[in-house]
Backbone bond lengths (Angstrom), bond angles and torsions (degrees), N, CA, C in turn:
res aa  C-N    CA-C-N  psi(-1)  N-CA   C-N-CA  omega(-1)  CA-C   N-CA-C  phi
1 M - - - 1.439 - - 1.528 111.41 -
2 K 1.341 116.64 -35.13 1.459 119.60 179.96 1.528 111.04 -62.32
3 R 1.328 116.82 -35.86 1.471 119.31 -179.27 1.521 111.62 -64.53
4 Q 1.329 117.09 -27.05 1.454 120.12 -179.84 1.519 112.80 -70.74
5 A 1.309 117.15 -11.93 1.468 120.74 179.91 1.518 111.59 -58.48
6 V 1.331 117.96 -30.39 1.469 120.22 -179.82 1.523 111.74 -64.13
7 L 1.333 116.97 -17.70 1.464 120.69 179.43 1.527 112.74 -85.44
8 F 1.335 116.96 -14.71 1.462 119.11 -171.81 1.520 114.90 -128.92
9 E 1.307 118.53 -31.06 1.463 120.93 -172.13 1.522 111.78 -92.11
10 G 1.335 115.40 149.58 1.459 120.52 177.65 1.519 110.75 58.46
11 T 1.313 115.39 -128.84 1.461 121.60 174.42 1.525 106.86 -94.37
12 P 1.330 117.57 103.38 1.460 120.09 -175.25 1.530 112.50 -59.31
13 T 1.310 115.27 141.97 1.456 122.62 178.44 1.528 109.24 -83.87
14 P 1.329 118.40 127.71 1.473 119.35 175.81 1.527 110.24 -61.70
15 Y 1.324 116.04 140.59 1.466 121.34 -177.25 1.521 108.61 -137.14
16 T 1.320 115.89 126.51 1.460 121.75 175.78 1.516 108.22 -118.66
17 A 1.328 116.63 129.54 1.459 121.92 176.00 1.514 108.46 -120.61
18 I 1.324 115.21 134.21 1.466 121.47 174.30 1.526 105.34 -115.79
19 V 1.328 115.94 116.50 1.456 121.67 -175.07 1.523 108.63 -119.08
20 H 1.321 116.22 134.81 1.463 119.45 177.24 1.526 109.37 -76.89
21 E 1.312 116.00 143.68 1.459 121.64 179.68 1.529 111.62 -54.04
22 A 1.307 117.53 -34.87 1.471 120.65 179.89 1.523 111.12 -58.21
23 A 1.324 117.26 -40.44 1.468 120.72 -179.94 1.524 110.85 -64.50
24 L 1.312 117.07 -32.19 1.465 120.95 -179.37 1.524 111.87 -75.00
25 R 1.311 116.26 -21.33 1.465 120.85 -176.64 1.531 112.88 -99.55
26 M 1.322 118.94 3.14 1.460 122.10 -175.05 1.521 112.55 -64.01
27 G 1.312 118.14 -36.66 1.457 120.95 176.04 1.516 114.92 69.45
28 F 1.317 118.51 29.95 1.462 120.96 178.50 1.516 110.35 -58.79
29 G 1.330 116.33 134.59 1.453 120.64 177.46 1.519 113.94 86.89
30 G 1.313 117.49 0.39 1.458 120.89 -178.96 1.523 111.77 94.52
31 A 1.324 114.93 173.10 1.463 121.13 -173.43 1.528 112.78 -62.41
32 D 1.342 117.71 -42.15 1.471 119.75 -177.74 1.520 111.13 -64.48
33 V 1.324 116.54 -44.45 1.464 120.82 179.63 1.522 110.13 -65.68
34 A 1.329 116.69 -44.39 1.467 120.64 -179.58 1.529 110.89 -61.53
35 R 1.335 117.04 -43.32 1.475 120.28 177.85 1.527 110.67 -61.26
36 A 1.326 116.75 -42.59 1.473 120.37 179.30 1.526 110.48 -62.91
37 Q 1.327 116.94 -39.76 1.463 120.14 178.21 1.527 110.78 -65.03
38 L 1.310 116.95 -42.48 1.468 120.66 179.18 1.522 110.87 -65.91
39 R 1.328 117.32 -40.01 1.473 120.05 176.66 1.526 110.35 -62.15
40 Y 1.326 116.69 -39.63 1.470 120.10 178.13 1.524 110.87 -63.34
41 L 1.332 116.65 -42.88 1.472 119.43 177.02 1.525 110.49 -60.45
42 L 1.310 116.88 -42.52 1.462 120.24 178.75 1.525 111.11 -63.09
43 E 1.325 116.68 -43.26 1.463 120.69 178.26 1.527 110.72 -60.56
44 M 1.324 116.33 -45.76 1.464 120.45 179.97 1.527 111.13 -64.91
45 S 1.329 117.08 -35.66 1.463 120.43 -177.69 1.528 112.30 -67.01
46 E 1.320 117.38 -15.14 1.463 121.50 177.68 1.530 112.22 -84.94
47 Q 1.335 117.23 -9.76 1.465 120.71 177.93 1.533 108.67 -67.36
48 P 1.320 118.42 141.81 1.465 120.23 -175.49 1.533 114.54 -64.27
49 T 1.322 118.08 -23.76 1.468 119.64 -178.12 1.526 112.67 -102.17
50 V 1.338 117.13 4.93 1.467 120.89 -178.81 1.522 109.51 -110.82
51 T 1.319 115.15 129.66 1.462 122.02 174.70 1.523 107.18 -118.29
52 L 1.317 117.54 123.56 1.457 122.57 178.66 1.520 108.22 -118.81
53 L 1.322 115.22 119.77 1.459 121.66 -179.39 1.525 109.19 -120.25
54 V 1.314 116.68 142.07 1.456 121.58 178.90 1.514 109.31 -110.17
55 L 1.306 114.87 130.27 1.457 121.76 173.38 1.527 105.80 -91.59
56 P 1.329 118.10 106.06 1.466 120.25 -171.20 1.526 112.72 -78.12
57 F 1.342 113.92 159.60 1.459 119.22 169.62 1.521 107.20 -54.88
58 G 1.281 117.28 150.48 1.459 120.93 178.98 1.512 113.16 98.99
59 Q 1.321 117.35 -19.24 1.462 120.09 174.89 1.526 107.09 -82.94
60 T 1.294 116.49 119.77 1.461 119.85 -177.67 1.517 110.08 -115.10
61 G 1.291 114.50 162.78 1.455 120.34 173.19 1.508 114.98 73.97
62 F 1.339 117.52 22.43 1.456 117.26 178.04 1.529 109.11 -95.19
63 P 1.318 116.71 144.10 1.460 120.48 -177.98 1.524 111.97 -77.59
64 A 1.324 115.58 162.22 1.467 124.15 172.84 1.517 113.32 68.18
65 A 1.319 117.94 23.14 1.460 120.12 178.87 1.524 109.46 -61.05
66 G 1.322 115.53 129.39 1.451 120.71 176.45 1.515 115.43 83.75
67 Q 1.305 117.77 1.58 1.465 120.68 -178.42 1.519 109.42 -117.66
68 P 1.345 116.81 114.30 1.469 118.49 177.37 1.530 110.95 -64.59
69 I 1.315 115.85 131.41 1.463 122.23 179.63 1.524 107.64 -127.01
70 T 1.316 115.64 130.34 1.458 120.75 172.23 1.518 106.84 -117.66
71 C 1.309 116.46 127.06 1.461 121.11 179.45 1.521 107.87 -118.75
72 A 1.322 115.96 110.03 1.465 121.41 179.29 1.518 108.44 -95.17
73 I 1.323 115.50 113.47 1.456 122.02 -177.08 1.521 108.06 -119.69
74 G 1.311 115.73 132.34 1.452 119.52 -178.68 1.512 112.75 -134.13
75 P 1.322 116.67 -169.44 1.466 120.71 -177.11 1.530 113.27 -70.58
76 V 1.327 117.28 -16.15 1.471 121.32 178.65 1.524 107.37 -113.25
77 P 1.336 118.74 99.10 1.465 121.41 -174.46 1.538 114.09 -54.99
78 Q 1.308 117.70 -28.54 1.466 120.55 -179.51 1.535 111.71 -67.60
79 L 1.316 117.55 -15.06 1.460 121.39 179.22 1.528 112.66 -99.43
80 D 1.331 117.24 -2.72 1.462 120.37 178.60 1.526 109.17 -59.42
81 T 1.332 115.35 146.04 1.456 120.83 -177.88 1.522 109.45 -144.05
82 V 1.320 115.65 142.05 1.454 122.31 171.47 1.515 106.92 -108.73
83 V 1.331 115.59 133.19 1.459 121.09 178.00 1.529 107.40 -115.64
84 L 1.325 115.48 124.70 1.459 121.25 177.22 1.526 108.20 -108.76
85 D 1.312 116.57 126.17 1.461 121.11 174.61 1.525 107.47 -86.72
86 T 1.322 115.75 121.02 1.460 120.83 -179.01 1.525 109.44 -124.78
87 D 1.321 116.06 172.67 1.460 120.57 178.34 1.520 112.23 -61.49
88 H 1.310 117.30 -27.24 1.468 120.46 -176.77 1.538 112.80 -101.88
89 G 1.308 117.44 11.28 1.463 120.90 177.82 1.520 110.69 124.52
90 C 1.315 114.92 -164.60 1.463 120.68 -179.35 1.518 110.24 -93.76
91 E 1.315 114.22 142.97 1.456 121.64 174.71 1.518 107.42 -115.73
92 F 1.329 116.90 128.69 1.453 122.07 -179.73 1.519 109.30 -106.01
93 L 1.327 116.41 124.58 1.462 121.73 -178.07 1.519 108.79 -116.63
94 D 1.326 116.25 131.12 1.462 118.44 179.71 1.523 113.68 -140.31
95 A 1.322 116.89 4.42 1.467 119.74 176.81 1.529 108.90 -71.32
96 E 1.299 116.64 144.49 1.471 121.15 -175.69 1.530 112.63 -54.86
97 A 1.331 117.44 -43.89 1.468 120.48 -179.38 1.530 110.79 -64.01
98 Q 1.334 116.98 -40.03 1.466 120.38 178.56 1.518 110.89 -65.95
99 L 1.328 116.51 -44.35 1.460 120.25 179.19 1.522 111.09 -61.15
100 N 1.327 116.39 -42.96 1.465 119.92 179.59 1.524 111.07 -62.43
101 R 1.331 116.39 -40.22 1.468 120.12 179.68 1.530 110.06 -62.67
102 Y 1.316 117.37 -47.75 1.462 119.43 -176.95 1.522 112.35 -73.51
103 R 1.313 118.23 -30.07 1.475 119.16 172.47 1.518 109.25 -61.28
104 S 1.324 115.99 -41.54 1.459 120.87 178.66 1.528 111.19 -64.99
105 V 1.325 116.75 -42.99 1.464 121.52 178.54 1.525 110.03 -59.91
106 L 1.328 116.56 -48.31 1.465 120.21 -178.38 1.524 112.02 -67.58
107 D 1.319 117.10 -37.37 1.468 120.07 175.89 1.529 110.28 -61.41
108 H 1.335 116.14 -41.52 1.464 120.78 179.57 1.530 110.17 -64.88
109 M 1.331 116.56 -44.10 1.465 119.62 179.01 1.532 110.81 -62.53
110 E 1.327 116.25 -42.71 1.458 120.13 179.97 1.525 111.06 -62.28
111 S 1.315 116.87 -37.28 1.464 120.11 -179.71 1.530 111.93 -69.00
112 R 1.338 118.23 -23.07 1.462 122.37 -179.52 1.534 112.15 -93.79
113 A 1.332 116.83 -12.22 1.462 121.10 -177.72 1.525 110.96 -79.16
114 L 1.315 114.40 160.60 1.464 120.44 175.06 1.521 109.24 -69.69
115 P 1.323 117.84 150.31 1.469 120.01 173.17 1.536 109.88 -61.74
116 E 1.327 116.56 165.62 1.468 121.96 -174.92 1.531 112.75 -53.31
117 R 1.316 117.91 -51.97 1.473 120.79 -176.93 1.531 110.44 -60.97
118 E 1.317 116.88 -45.62 1.467 120.59 -179.90 1.524 110.86 -66.34
119 S 1.326 117.24 -34.31 1.459 120.98 176.77 1.524 110.37 -63.14
120 R 1.331 116.61 -46.09 1.469 120.33 178.17 1.533 110.89 -63.39
121 D 1.324 116.72 -40.37 1.469 119.85 178.79 1.533 110.81 -61.04
122 L 1.318 116.90 -41.68 1.454 120.86 178.99 1.529 110.92 -64.12
123 I 1.327 117.05 -42.17 1.467 120.44 178.35 1.523 110.24 -62.72
124 H 1.324 117.60 -41.05 1.469 121.47 175.98 1.545 110.25 -58.48
125 R 1.325 116.92 -45.51 1.466 120.63 -179.43 1.522 110.99 -64.10
126 I 1.325 117.58 -42.47 1.472 120.17 179.45 1.525 110.17 -62.90
127 A 1.326 117.29 -43.06 1.467 120.29 179.32 1.528 111.15 -61.88
128 A 1.322 116.53 -38.16 1.475 120.73 -179.99 1.522 111.32 -68.64
129 E 1.325 117.57 -27.59 1.463 121.51 -178.66 1.528 112.59 -77.96
130 L 1.326 116.95 -19.59 1.475 119.89 -177.18 1.508 112.10 -72.83
């Protein structure tokens, strides 16, 4: 919860999340828990500094499927970092070539994702189906 403070306190940090539709349909914890999680995502997506995009089923050929990627980008490009969650822990990447590769990967994923409004509509439909 403390990490979420960057989204609300002082000058909020812009945050973009690209989530695959499969992750939204997993239903961990049962239908009630899953619905509550989806409602929370919808609530957060209404924040002015939060962008939530869904990569729908049917989009093929996108890189990094199944691998959580966090890309921290700030006003000083030399401090940008990519964090990969792996089975053996987190990997931090900060070399220019690595950053460029993952910026490209994320740009490609964003271009294949639904726009914000359509992403929220899809999340609403998934929650209603549970």
